[in-house]
All heavy atoms as a GROMACS GRO file, in nm:
protein
  578
    1MET      N    1   1.181   2.122   2.283
    1MET     CA    2   1.050   2.079   2.261
    1MET      C    3   1.028   1.943   2.325
    1MET      O    4   1.114   1.857   2.336
    1MET     CB    5   1.044   2.050   2.114
    1MET     CG    6   0.937   2.143   2.048
    1MET     SD    7   0.898   2.094   1.891
    1MET     CE    8   0.972   2.223   1.785
    2ASP      N    9   0.910   1.919   2.379
    2ASP     CA   10   0.866   1.803   2.455
    2ASP      C   11   0.809   1.708   2.345
    2ASP      O   12   0.736   1.729   2.270
    2ASP     CB   13   0.770   1.835   2.562
    2ASP     CG   14   0.732   1.708   2.648
    2ASP    OD1   15   0.823   1.619   2.652
    2ASP    OD2   16   0.632   1.712   2.705
    3LYS      N   17   0.878   1.580   2.337
    3LYS     CA   18   0.837   1.487   2.236
    3LYS      C   19   0.696   1.433   2.278
    3LYS      O   20   0.634   1.360   2.185
    3LYS     CB   21   0.939   1.359   2.237
    3LYS     CG   22   1.070   1.412   2.160
    3LYS     CD   23   1.143   1.278   2.142
    3LYS     CE   24   1.238   1.303   2.022
    3LYS     NZ   25   1.289   1.178   1.965
    4LYS      N   26   0.642   1.442   2.400
    4LYS     CA   27   0.510   1.387   2.426
    4LYS      C   28   0.410   1.456   2.359
    4LYS      O   29   0.293   1.412   2.370
    4LYS     CB   30   0.496   1.381   2.584
    4LYS     CG   31   0.587   1.292   2.655
    4LYS     CD   32   0.552   1.284   2.802
    4LYS     CE   33   0.658   1.180   2.860
    4LYS     NZ   34   0.619   1.174   3.009
    5ASN      N   35   0.430   1.568   2.307
    5ASN     CA   36   0.318   1.643   2.246
    5ASN      C   37   0.300   1.598   2.111
    5ASN      O   38   0.197   1.633   2.037
    5ASN     CB   39   0.367   1.793   2.238
    5ASN     CG   40   0.357   1.865   2.375
    5ASN    OD1   41   0.273   1.810   2.462
    5ASN    ND2   42   0.426   1.975   2.401
    6PHE      N   43   0.389   1.518   2.041
    6PHE     CA   44   0.360   1.460   1.902
    6PHE      C   45   0.281   1.346   1.911
    6PHE      O   46   0.292   1.256   1.987
    6PHE     CB   47   0.492   1.430   1.842
    6PHE     CG   48   0.580   1.554   1.821
    6PHE    CD1   49   0.698   1.569   1.880
    6PHE    CD2   50   0.539   1.654   1.722
    6PHE    CE1   51   0.779   1.674   1.864
    6PHE    CE2   52   0.614   1.768   1.710
    6PHE     CZ   53   0.747   1.784   1.782
    7ALA      N   54   0.182   1.332   1.805
    7ALA     CA   55   0.100   1.222   1.806
    7ALA      C   56   0.179   1.102   1.755
    7ALA      O   57   0.141   0.987   1.780
    7ALA     CB   58  -0.025   1.243   1.711
    8PHE      N   59   0.265   1.121   1.664
    8PHE     CA   60   0.335   1.014   1.601
    8PHE      C   61   0.494   1.022   1.642
    8PHE      O   62   0.539   1.136   1.663
    8PHE     CB   63   0.344   1.022   1.445
    8PHE     CG   64   0.207   0.989   1.382
    8PHE    CD1   65   0.191   1.012   1.241
    8PHE    CD2   66   0.107   0.925   1.456
    8PHE    CE1   67   0.070   0.983   1.186
    8PHE    CE2   68  -0.008   0.891   1.392
    8PHE     CZ   69  -0.021   0.917   1.259
    9ASP      N   70   0.556   0.902   1.644
    9ASP     CA   71   0.697   0.910   1.661
    9ASP      C   72   0.775   0.856   1.537
    9ASP      O   73   0.703   0.846   1.424
    9ASP     CB   74   0.738   0.822   1.778
    9ASP     CG   75   0.712   0.670   1.768
    9ASP    OD1   76   0.633   0.637   1.661
    9ASP    OD2   77   0.747   0.593   1.861
   10LYS      N   78   0.894   0.841   1.526
   10LYS     CA   79   0.969   0.808   1.412
   10LYS      C   80   0.918   0.687   1.354
   10LYS      O   81   0.913   0.673   1.229
   10LYS     CB   82   1.120   0.810   1.446
   10LYS     CG   83   1.201   0.777   1.328
   10LYS     CD   84   1.352   0.777   1.354
   10LYS     CE   85   1.446   0.761   1.245
   10LYS     NZ   86   1.579   0.761   1.271
   11MET      N   87   0.894   0.567   1.437
   11MET     CA   88   0.849   0.451   1.390
   11MET      C   89   0.714   0.451   1.319
   11MET      O   90   0.690   0.384   1.223
   11MET     CB   91   0.846   0.348   1.493
   11MET     CG   92   0.806   0.207   1.464
   11MET     SD   93   0.917   0.126   1.330
   11MET     CE   94   1.072   0.113   1.432
   12ASN      N   95   0.622   0.546   1.369
   12ASN     CA   96   0.494   0.558   1.288
   12ASN      C   97   0.523   0.596   1.158
   12ASN      O   98   0.445   0.570   1.060
   12ASN     CB   99   0.397   0.655   1.372
   12ASN     CG  100   0.347   0.601   1.491
   12ASN    OD1  101   0.432   0.604   1.601
   12ASN    ND2  102   0.227   0.547   1.500
   13PHE      N  103   0.597   0.705   1.142
   13PHE     CA  104   0.622   0.757   1.013
   13PHE      C  105   0.690   0.658   0.902
   13PHE      O  106   0.660   0.651   0.801
   13PHE     CB  107   0.714   0.879   1.018
   13PHE     CG  108   0.632   1.005   1.063
   13PHE    CD1  109   0.666   1.063   1.187
   13PHE    CD2  110   0.520   1.062   0.995
   13PHE    CE1  111   0.601   1.173   1.228
   13PHE    CE2  112   0.461   1.166   1.046
   13PHE     CZ  113   0.486   1.215   1.152
   14ILE      N  114   0.776   0.576   0.970
   14ILE     CA  115   0.857   0.471   0.890
   14ILE      C  116   0.749   0.365   0.855
   14ILE      O  117   0.743   0.315   0.732
   14ILE     CB  118   0.969   0.409   0.973
   14ILE    CG1  119   1.080   0.501   0.976
   14ILE    CG2  120   1.011   0.278   0.903
   14ILE    CD1  121   1.190   0.457   1.080
   15LEU      N  122   0.661   0.333   0.939
   15LEU     CA  123   0.555   0.230   0.899
   15LEU      C  124   0.457   0.274   0.801
   15LEU      O  125   0.416   0.212   0.714
   15LEU     CB  126   0.482   0.184   1.026
   15LEU     CG  127   0.565   0.100   1.127
   15LEU    CD1  128   0.482   0.079   1.253
   15LEU    CD2  129   0.598  -0.040   1.072
   16LEU      N  130   0.422   0.403   0.812
   16LEU     CA  131   0.350   0.475   0.712
   16LEU      C  132   0.400   0.480   0.571
   16LEU      O  133   0.336   0.446   0.476
   16LEU     CB  134   0.298   0.609   0.767
   16LEU     CG  135   0.183   0.686   0.701
   16LEU    CD1  136   0.059   0.613   0.711
   16LEU    CD2  137   0.182   0.822   0.756
   17ALA      N  138   0.516   0.509   0.570
   17ALA     CA  139   0.595   0.517   0.436
   17ALA      C  140   0.606   0.376   0.378
   17ALA      O  141   0.592   0.369   0.263
   17ALA     CB  142   0.739   0.579   0.463
   18VAL      N  143   0.640   0.286   0.451
   18VAL     CA  144   0.648   0.150   0.408
   18VAL      C  145   0.514   0.095   0.348
   18VAL      O  146   0.504   0.038   0.256
   18VAL     CB  147   0.701   0.044   0.518
   18VAL    CG1  148   0.693  -0.102   0.486
   18VAL    CG2  149   0.853   0.067   0.540
   19GLY      N  150   0.412   0.118   0.426
   19GLY     CA  151   0.269   0.087   0.390
   19GLY      C  152   0.235   0.144   0.252
   19GLY      O  153   0.178   0.101   0.168
   20MET      N  154   0.278   0.288   0.239
   20MET     CA  155   0.250   0.358   0.129
   20MET      C  156   0.322   0.289   0.001
   20MET      O  157   0.265   0.288  -0.108
   20MET     CB  158   0.276   0.497   0.133
   20MET     CG  159   0.227   0.589   0.034
   20MET     SD  160   0.256   0.758   0.062
   20MET     CE  161   0.162   0.788   0.219
   21ILE      N  162   0.439   0.251   0.018
   21ILE     CA  163   0.520   0.194  -0.084
   21ILE      C  164   0.462   0.057  -0.134
   21ILE      O  165   0.451   0.024  -0.247
   21ILE     CB  166   0.675   0.189  -0.046
   21ILE    CG1  167   0.740   0.327  -0.032
   21ILE    CG2  168   0.745   0.088  -0.131
   21ILE    CD1  169   0.871   0.331   0.041
   22ILE      N  170   0.411  -0.022  -0.026
   22ILE     CA  171   0.363  -0.143  -0.057
   22ILE      C  172   0.232  -0.128  -0.143
   22ILE      O  173   0.196  -0.194  -0.238
   22ILE     CB  174   0.330  -0.238   0.069
   22ILE    CG1  175   0.457  -0.276   0.137
   22ILE    CG2  176   0.245  -0.350   0.047
   22ILE    CD1  177   0.436  -0.333   0.266
   23ALA      N  178   0.149  -0.027  -0.098
   23ALA     CA  179   0.020   0.008  -0.179
   23ALA      C  180   0.060   0.058  -0.321
   23ALA      O  181  -0.014   0.008  -0.413
   23ALA     CB  182  -0.057   0.103  -0.104
   24ILE      N  183   0.154   0.136  -0.334
   24ILE     CA  184   0.197   0.178  -0.470
   24ILE      C  185   0.243   0.061  -0.549
   24ILE      O  186   0.206   0.051  -0.674
   24ILE     CB  187   0.288   0.295  -0.456
   24ILE    CG1  188   0.243   0.421  -0.403
   24ILE    CG2  189   0.362   0.315  -0.586
   24ILE    CD1  190   0.334   0.523  -0.363
   25ILE      N  191   0.312  -0.029  -0.494
   25ILE     CA  192   0.362  -0.158  -0.561
   25ILE      C  193   0.243  -0.236  -0.611
   25ILE      O  194   0.239  -0.277  -0.734
   25ILE     CB  195   0.469  -0.235  -0.478
   25ILE    CG1  196   0.585  -0.169  -0.476
   25ILE    CG2  197   0.480  -0.382  -0.537
   25ILE    CD1  198   0.689  -0.220  -0.368
   26GLY      N  199   0.142  -0.241  -0.534
   26GLY     CA  200   0.014  -0.312  -0.567
   26GLY      C  201  -0.045  -0.242  -0.688
   26GLY      O  202  -0.105  -0.316  -0.771
   27PHE      N  203  -0.060  -0.116  -0.683
   27PHE     CA  204  -0.118  -0.039  -0.794
   27PHE      C  205  -0.026  -0.054  -0.935
   27PHE      O  206  -0.089  -0.069  -1.039
   27PHE     CB  207  -0.146   0.100  -0.768
   27PHE     CG  208  -0.265   0.127  -0.680
   27PHE    CD1  209  -0.252   0.172  -0.554
   27PHE    CD2  210  -0.396   0.101  -0.734
   27PHE    CE1  211  -0.342   0.197  -0.478
   27PHE    CE2  212  -0.495   0.121  -0.642
   27PHE     CZ  213  -0.484   0.183  -0.517
   28ILE      N  214   0.106  -0.057  -0.923
   28ILE     CA  215   0.188  -0.082  -1.021
   28ILE      C  216   0.164  -0.217  -1.089
   28ILE      O  217   0.164  -0.250  -1.210
   28ILE     CB  218   0.328  -0.062  -0.999
   28ILE    CG1  219   0.358   0.088  -0.970
   28ILE    CG2  220   0.427  -0.108  -1.100
   28ILE    CD1  221   0.495   0.119  -0.910
   29LEU      N  222   0.144  -0.320  -0.999
   29LEU     CA  223   0.117  -0.456  -1.041
   29LEU      C  224  -0.010  -0.463  -1.115
   29LEU      O  225  -0.028  -0.555  -1.211
   29LEU     CB  226   0.117  -0.555  -0.934
   29LEU     CG  227   0.250  -0.590  -0.866
   29LEU    CD1  228   0.234  -0.664  -0.737
   29LEU    CD2  229   0.350  -0.672  -0.968
   30MET      N  230  -0.112  -0.381  -1.090
   30MET     CA  231  -0.244  -0.382  -1.158
   30MET      C  232  -0.237  -0.318  -1.289
   30MET      O  233  -0.318  -0.334  -1.382
   30MET     CB  234  -0.342  -0.326  -1.066
   30MET     CG  235  -0.416  -0.393  -0.968
   30MET     SD  236  -0.547  -0.310  -0.904
   30MET     CE  237  -0.495  -0.290  -0.735
   31ALA      N  238  -0.142  -0.228  -1.306
   31ALA     CA  239  -0.131  -0.148  -1.430
   31ALA      C  240  -0.092  -0.238  -1.546
   31ALA      O  241  -0.017  -0.341  -1.536
   31ALA     CB  242  -0.030  -0.036  -1.410
   32GLY      N  243  -0.115  -0.186  -1.659
   32GLY     CA  244  -0.067  -0.264  -1.786
   32GLY      C  245  -0.152  -0.219  -1.906
   32GLY      O  246  -0.236  -0.131  -1.890
   33ASP      N  247  -0.132  -0.304  -2.020
   33ASP     CA  248  -0.216  -0.264  -2.132
   33ASP      C  249  -0.363  -0.312  -2.116
   33ASP      O  250  -0.390  -0.406  -2.053
   33ASP     CB  251  -0.149  -0.335  -2.253
   33ASP     CG  252  -0.006  -0.276  -2.293
   33ASP    OD1  253   0.016  -0.161  -2.258
   33ASP    OD2  254   0.078  -0.354  -2.359
   34SER      N  255  -0.441  -0.243  -2.200
   34SER     CA  256  -0.578  -0.292  -2.176
   34SER      C  257  -0.621  -0.333  -2.312
   34SER      O  258  -0.556  -0.327  -2.412
   34SER     CB  259  -0.674  -0.173  -2.138
   34SER     OG  260  -0.661  -0.076  -2.232
   35SER      N  261  -0.746  -0.406  -2.317
   35SER     CA  262  -0.807  -0.445  -2.436
   35SER      C  263  -0.882  -0.334  -2.509
   35SER      O  264  -0.938  -0.237  -2.435
   35SER     CB  265  -0.900  -0.556  -2.427
   35SER     OG  266  -0.823  -0.678  -2.375
   36THR      N  267  -0.878  -0.321  -2.635
   36THR     CA  268  -0.948  -0.232  -2.706
   36THR      C  269  -1.058  -0.300  -2.803
   36THR      O  270  -1.065  -0.440  -2.803
   36THR     CB  271  -0.852  -0.144  -2.798
   36THR    OG1  272  -0.791  -0.232  -2.888
   36THR    CG2  273  -0.752  -0.081  -2.718
   37THR      N  274  -1.132  -0.227  -2.864
   37THR     CA  275  -1.222  -0.280  -2.961
   37THR      C  276  -1.163  -0.356  -3.082
   37THR      O  277  -1.221  -0.460  -3.132
   37THR     CB  278  -1.323  -0.177  -3.013
   37THR    OG1  279  -1.248  -0.066  -3.086
   37THR    CG2  280  -1.405  -0.118  -2.902
   38ASP      N  281  -1.035  -0.326  -3.110
   38ASP     CA  282  -0.962  -0.369  -3.221
   38ASP      C  283  -0.881  -0.501  -3.185
   38ASP      O  284  -0.866  -0.594  -3.251
   38ASP     CB  285  -0.884  -0.271  -3.280
   38ASP     CG  286  -0.964  -0.166  -3.342
   38ASP    OD1  287  -1.072  -0.179  -3.390
   38ASP    OD2  288  -0.901  -0.047  -3.353
   39THR      N  289  -0.824  -0.487  -3.068
   39THR     CA  290  -0.743  -0.606  -3.021
   39THR      C  291  -0.774  -0.653  -2.872
   39THR      O  292  -0.831  -0.580  -2.796
   39THR     CB  293  -0.591  -0.563  -3.016
   39THR    OG1  294  -0.578  -0.446  -2.919
   39THR    CG2  295  -0.535  -0.513  -3.147
   40TYR      N  296  -0.754  -0.775  -2.864
   40TYR     CA  297  -0.790  -0.835  -2.732
   40TYR      C  298  -0.654  -0.873  -2.665
   40TYR      O  299  -0.564  -0.931  -2.725
   40TYR     CB  300  -0.876  -0.971  -2.744
   40TYR     CG  301  -0.880  -1.050  -2.621
   40TYR    CD1  302  -0.974  -1.005  -2.529
   40TYR    CD2  303  -0.825  -1.163  -2.603
   40TYR    CE1  304  -0.992  -1.074  -2.404
   40TYR    CE2  305  -0.830  -1.241  -2.478
   40TYR     CZ  306  -0.925  -1.182  -2.384
   40TYR     OH  307  -0.938  -1.262  -2.273
   41ASN      N  308  -0.656  -0.834  -2.539
   41ASN     CA  309  -0.538  -0.857  -2.452
   41ASN      C  310  -0.565  -0.945  -2.343
   41ASN      O  311  -0.626  -0.903  -2.247
   41ASN     CB  312  -0.463  -0.716  -2.400
   41ASN     CG  313  -0.336  -0.744  -2.331
   41ASN    OD1  314  -0.291  -0.858  -2.318
   41ASN    ND2  315  -0.292  -0.643  -2.273
   42PRO      N  316  -0.522  -1.081  -2.344
   42PRO     CA  317  -0.561  -1.169  -2.246
   42PRO      C  318  -0.492  -1.140  -2.107
   42PRO      O  319  -0.536  -1.203  -2.003
   42PRO     CB  320  -0.522  -1.306  -2.300
   42PRO     CG  321  -0.416  -1.280  -2.408
   42PRO     CD  322  -0.456  -1.149  -2.451
   43ASP      N  323  -0.389  -1.065  -2.114
   43ASP     CA  324  -0.306  -1.021  -1.988
   43ASP      C  325  -0.397  -0.949  -1.882
   43ASP      O  326  -0.368  -0.944  -1.765
   43ASP     CB  327  -0.197  -0.944  -2.030
   43ASP     CG  328  -0.099  -0.936  -1.904
   43ASP    OD1  329  -0.069  -1.038  -1.840
   43ASP    OD2  330  -0.049  -0.825  -1.893
   44ILE      N  331  -0.522  -0.896  -1.927
   44ILE     CA  332  -0.604  -0.831  -1.826
   44ILE      C  333  -0.663  -0.922  -1.721
   44ILE      O  334  -0.708  -0.889  -1.627
   44ILE     CB  335  -0.714  -0.735  -1.895
   44ILE    CG1  336  -0.809  -0.851  -1.981
   44ILE    CG2  337  -0.658  -0.641  -1.992
   44ILE    CD1  338  -0.927  -0.765  -2.035
   45PHE      N  339  -0.666  -1.045  -1.761
   45PHE     CA  340  -0.710  -1.155  -1.673
   45PHE      C  341  -0.595  -1.244  -1.601
   45PHE      O  342  -0.625  -1.348  -1.565
   45PHE     CB  343  -0.820  -1.251  -1.738
   45PHE     CG  344  -0.933  -1.176  -1.797
   45PHE    CD1  345  -0.948  -1.158  -1.930
   45PHE    CD2  346  -1.022  -1.120  -1.714
   45PHE    CE1  347  -1.061  -1.089  -1.991
   45PHE    CE2  348  -1.129  -1.041  -1.761
   45PHE     CZ  349  -1.150  -1.029  -1.906
   46SER      N  350  -0.482  -1.191  -1.604
   46SER     CA  351  -0.367  -1.266  -1.547
   46SER      C  352  -0.401  -1.264  -1.390
   46SER      O  353  -0.454  -1.183  -1.337
   46SER     CB  354  -0.250  -1.198  -1.573
   46SER     OG  355  -0.219  -1.082  -1.512
   47ALA      N  356  -0.338  -1.372  -1.334
   47ALA     CA  357  -0.345  -1.393  -1.186
   47ALA      C  358  -0.273  -1.276  -1.118
   47ALA      O  359  -0.330  -1.230  -1.000
   47ALA     CB  360  -0.276  -1.526  -1.152
   48THR      N  361  -0.172  -1.212  -1.177
   48THR     CA  362  -0.110  -1.114  -1.108
   48THR      C  363  -0.194  -0.981  -1.082
   48THR      O  364  -0.194  -0.915  -0.985
   48THR     CB  365   0.025  -1.068  -1.179
   48THR    OG1  366   0.100  -1.174  -1.194
   48THR    CG2  367   0.093  -0.952  -1.121
   49ARG      N  368  -0.258  -0.966  -1.196
   49ARG     CA  369  -0.342  -0.840  -1.198
   49ARG      C  370  -0.484  -0.853  -1.125
   49ARG      O  371  -0.533  -0.751  -1.078
   49ARG     CB  372  -0.383  -0.783  -1.345
   49ARG     CG  373  -0.264  -0.742  -1.411
   49ARG     CD  374  -0.273  -0.721  -1.559
   49ARG     NE  375  -0.322  -0.576  -1.574
   49ARG     CZ  376  -0.342  -0.529  -1.699
   49ARG    NH1  377  -0.318  -0.598  -1.797
   49ARG    NH2  378  -0.385  -0.410  -1.706
   50ILE      N  379  -0.530  -0.977  -1.115
   50ILE     CA  380  -0.670  -0.984  -1.049
   50ILE      C  381  -0.665  -1.042  -0.916
   50ILE      O  382  -0.763  -1.053  -0.839
   50ILE     CB  383  -0.778  -1.052  -1.139
   50ILE    CG1  384  -0.734  -1.205  -1.158
   50ILE    CG2  385  -0.791  -0.981  -1.265
   50ILE    CD1  386  -0.826  -1.278  -1.235
   51LYS      N  387  -0.548  -1.106  -0.875
   51LYS     CA  388  -0.540  -1.162  -0.742
   51LYS      C  389  -0.424  -1.113  -0.664
   51LYS      O  390  -0.447  -1.078  -0.549
   51LYS     CB  391  -0.527  -1.326  -0.764
   51LYS     CG  392  -0.648  -1.394  -0.824
   51LYS     CD  393  -0.616  -1.543  -0.837
   51LYS     CE  394  -0.740  -1.598  -0.904
   51LYS     NZ  395  -0.710  -1.744  -0.931
   52VAL      N  396  -0.315  -1.107  -0.712
   52VAL     CA  397  -0.191  -1.074  -0.641
   52VAL      C  398  -0.188  -0.924  -0.604
   52VAL      O  399  -0.180  -0.883  -0.484
   52VAL     CB  400  -0.069  -1.128  -0.708
   52VAL    CG1  401   0.042  -1.066  -0.635
   52VAL    CG2  402  -0.053  -1.259  -0.727
   53ALA      N  403  -0.224  -0.839  -0.701
   53ALA     CA  404  -0.211  -0.705  -0.682
   53ALA      C  405  -0.302  -0.651  -0.588
   53ALA      O  406  -0.269  -0.562  -0.497
   53ALA     CB  407  -0.221  -0.622  -0.816
   54PRO      N  408  -0.436  -0.680  -0.592
   54PRO     CA  409  -0.521  -0.634  -0.482
   54PRO      C  410  -0.490  -0.673  -0.342
   54PRO      O  411  -0.510  -0.609  -0.254
   54PRO     CB  412  -0.665  -0.699  -0.524
   54PRO     CG  413  -0.648  -0.725  -0.669
   54PRO     CD  414  -0.518  -0.752  -0.697
   55VAL      N  415  -0.425  -0.801  -0.337
   55VAL     CA  416  -0.391  -0.836  -0.194
   55VAL      C  417  -0.276  -0.755  -0.160
   55VAL      O  418  -0.264  -0.725  -0.037
   55VAL     CB  419  -0.363  -0.988  -0.200
   55VAL    CG1  420  -0.290  -1.033  -0.063
   55VAL    CG2  421  -0.483  -1.078  -0.225
   56VAL      N  422  -0.174  -0.725  -0.240
   56VAL     CA  423  -0.064  -0.640  -0.203
   56VAL      C  424  -0.126  -0.504  -0.169
   56VAL      O  425  -0.071  -0.454  -0.061
   56VAL     CB  426   0.030  -0.641  -0.316
   56VAL    CG1  427   0.137  -0.533  -0.286
   56VAL    CG2  428   0.097  -0.764  -0.348
   57CYS      N  429  -0.217  -0.446  -0.241
   57CYS     CA  430  -0.279  -0.320  -0.195
   57CYS      C  431  -0.341  -0.324  -0.049
   57CYS      O  432  -0.317  -0.235   0.017
   57CYS     CB  433  -0.376  -0.275  -0.307
   57CYS     SG  434  -0.296  -0.209  -0.455
   58LEU      N  435  -0.416  -0.437  -0.037
   58LEU     CA  436  -0.476  -0.450   0.089
   58LEU      C  437  -0.380  -0.455   0.195
   58LEU      O  438  -0.401  -0.390   0.309
   58LEU     CB  439  -0.580  -0.574   0.097
   58LEU     CG  440  -0.651  -0.596   0.222
   58LEU    CD1  441  -0.754  -0.497   0.245
   58LEU    CD2  442  -0.710  -0.734   0.215
   59ILE      N  443  -0.271  -0.524   0.190
   59ILE     CA  444  -0.172  -0.530   0.288
   59ILE      C  445  -0.108  -0.397   0.319
   59ILE      O  446  -0.084  -0.352   0.423
   59ILE     CB  447  -0.064  -0.624   0.252
   59ILE    CG1  448  -0.107  -0.777   0.248
   59ILE    CG2  449   0.063  -0.617   0.335
   59ILE    CD1  450  -0.026  -0.871   0.189
   60GLY      N  451  -0.083  -0.312   0.197
   60GLY     CA  452  -0.032  -0.186   0.224
   60GLY      C  453  -0.124  -0.085   0.292
   60GLY      O  454  -0.083  -0.011   0.376
   61PHE      N  455  -0.259  -0.104   0.271
   61PHE     CA  456  -0.352  -0.016   0.338
   61PHE      C  457  -0.368  -0.049   0.477
   61PHE      O  458  -0.379   0.032   0.568
   61PHE     CB  459  -0.494  -0.018   0.257
   61PHE     CG  460  -0.497   0.038   0.125
   61PHE    CD1  461  -0.560  -0.009   0.029
   61PHE    CD2  462  -0.443   0.174   0.116
   61PHE    CE1  463  -0.546   0.039  -0.102
   61PHE    CE2  464  -0.436   0.240  -0.017
   61PHE     CZ  465  -0.492   0.180  -0.125
   62VAL      N  466  -0.367  -0.180   0.507
   62VAL     CA  467  -0.380  -0.229   0.659
   62VAL      C  468  -0.253  -0.190   0.727
   62VAL      O  469  -0.280  -0.139   0.844
   62VAL     CB  470  -0.398  -0.382   0.652
   62VAL    CG1  471  -0.386  -0.435   0.801
   62VAL    CG2  472  -0.529  -0.413   0.606
   63SER      N  473  -0.147  -0.188   0.672
   63SER     CA  474  -0.021  -0.148   0.735
   63SER      C  475  -0.026  -0.001   0.761
   63SER      O  476   0.030   0.048   0.865
   63SER     CB  477   0.102  -0.190   0.664
   63SER     OG  478   0.114  -0.131   0.540
   64MET      N  479  -0.088   0.089   0.676
   64MET     CA  480  -0.094   0.215   0.689
   64MET      C  481  -0.192   0.260   0.796
   64MET      O  482  -0.165   0.344   0.887
   64MET     CB  483  -0.138   0.295   0.550
   64MET     CG  484  -0.022   0.303   0.451
   64MET     SD  485  -0.068   0.424   0.332
   64MET     CE  486  -0.168   0.314   0.238
   65ILE      N  487  -0.294   0.177   0.804
   65ILE     CA  488  -0.394   0.203   0.914
   65ILE      C  489  -0.328   0.164   1.047
   65ILE      O  490  -0.343   0.246   1.149
   65ILE     CB  491  -0.514   0.108   0.903
   65ILE    CG1  492  -0.601   0.171   0.781
   65ILE    CG2  493  -0.607   0.111   1.025
   65ILE    CD1  494  -0.717   0.077   0.736
   66TYR      N  495  -0.246   0.059   1.054
   66TYR     CA  496  -0.176   0.019   1.173
   66TYR      C  497  -0.084   0.132   1.216
   66TYR      O  498  -0.067   0.164   1.336
   66TYR     CB  499  -0.103  -0.119   1.158
   66TYR     CG  500  -0.012  -0.140   1.274
   66TYR    CD1  501  -0.064  -0.185   1.398
   66TYR    CD2  502   0.121  -0.119   1.271
   66TYR    CE1  503   0.022  -0.211   1.510
   66TYR    CE2  504   0.218  -0.154   1.388
   66TYR     CZ  505   0.153  -0.197   1.501
   66TYR     OH  506   0.233  -0.218   1.602
   67ALA      N  507  -0.004   0.192   1.108
   67ALA     CA  508   0.086   0.296   1.150
   67ALA      C  509   0.010   0.410   1.219
   67ALA      O  510   0.073   0.485   1.301
   67ALA     CB  511   0.160   0.336   1.022
   68VAL      N  512  -0.107   0.450   1.164
   68VAL     CA  513  -0.189   0.563   1.229
   68VAL      C  514  -0.235   0.523   1.366
   68VAL      O  515  -0.227   0.613   1.449
   68VAL     CB  516  -0.299   0.601   1.122
   68VAL    CG1  517  -0.385   0.709   1.188
   68VAL    CG2  518  -0.232   0.651   0.991
   69VAL      N  519  -0.271   0.405   1.387
   69VAL     CA  520  -0.334   0.370   1.512
   69VAL      C  521  -0.239   0.343   1.623
   69VAL      O  522  -0.262   0.357   1.735
   69VAL     CB  523  -0.432   0.251   1.497
   69VAL    CG1  524  -0.490   0.205   1.617
   69VAL    CG2  525  -0.542   0.279   1.403
   70ARG      N  526  -0.122   0.303   1.572
   70ARG     CA  527  -0.013   0.249   1.673
   70ARG      C  528   0.016   0.363   1.773
   70ARG      O  529   0.043   0.484   1.739
   70ARG     CB  530   0.111   0.228   1.600
   70ARG     CG  531   0.228   0.170   1.674
   70ARG     CD  532   0.350   0.148   1.589
   70ARG     NE  533   0.464   0.118   1.678
   70ARG     CZ  534   0.548   0.222   1.726
   70ARG    NH1  535   0.516   0.342   1.698
   70ARG    NH2  536   0.641   0.198   1.797
   71LYS      N  537   0.020   0.339   1.895
   71LYS     CA  538   0.058   0.438   2.002
   71LYS      C  539   0.202   0.438   2.027
   71LYS      O  540   0.268   0.339   2.056
   71LYS     CB  541  -0.017   0.404   2.129
   71LYS     CG  542  -0.002   0.498   2.240
   71LYS     CD  543  -0.089   0.463   2.350
   71LYS     CE  544  -0.078   0.562   2.472
   71LYS     NZ  545  -0.154   0.526   2.578
   72PRO      N  546   0.263   0.563   2.022
   72PRO     CA  547   0.403   0.566   2.036
   72PRO      C  548   0.439   0.525   2.183
   72PRO      O  549   0.372   0.552   2.286
   72PRO     CB  550   0.439   0.712   2.026
   72PRO     CG  551   0.325   0.771   1.945
   72PRO     CD  552   0.213   0.671   1.982
   73LYS      N  553   0.561   0.462   2.206
   73LYS     CA  554   0.600   0.419   2.326
   73LYS      C  555   0.658   0.532   2.405
   73LYS      O  556   0.739   0.596   2.348
   73LYS     CB  557   0.704   0.297   2.313
   73LYS     CG  558   0.647   0.174   2.263
   73LYS     CD  559   0.736   0.060   2.238
   73LYS     CE  560   0.644  -0.050   2.186
   73LYS     NZ  561   0.710  -0.166   2.160
   74ASP      N  562   0.634   0.531   2.532
   74ASP     CA  563   0.693   0.633   2.617
   74ASP      C  564   0.819   0.591   2.667
   74ASP      O  565   0.841   0.470   2.705
   74ASP     CB  566   0.598   0.670   2.736
   74ASP     CG  567   0.468   0.736   2.692
   74ASP    OD1  568   0.454   0.799   2.594
   74ASP    OD2  569   0.366   0.713   2.763
   75LYS      N  570   0.923   0.682   2.680
   75LYS     CA  571   1.055   0.651   2.733
   75LYS      C  572   1.057   0.679   2.876
   75LYS      O  573   1.017   0.765   2.919
   75LYS     CB  574   1.152   0.719   2.650
   75LYS     CG  575   1.156   0.664   2.517
   75LYS     CD  576   1.289   0.728   2.444
   75LYS     CE  577   1.291   0.677   2.296
   75LYS     NZ  578   1.400   0.736   2.219
   0.00000   0.00000   0.00000
């Protein structure tokens, strides 16, 4: 099989997997208990959930886009 027929090489798939893992970590950081009508949970406004987690997700999505757009190097 000729490797030039493939759109992605091994590095593209590795970068895509790393980006997906980073995005999943961002969603996990956003998860947690919520407030209900009976109890108030101040953790819903923590810096981790409203600042850090969305930035981590954005980094993951941008790295996935880079992995798709990256052109494989010819040998």
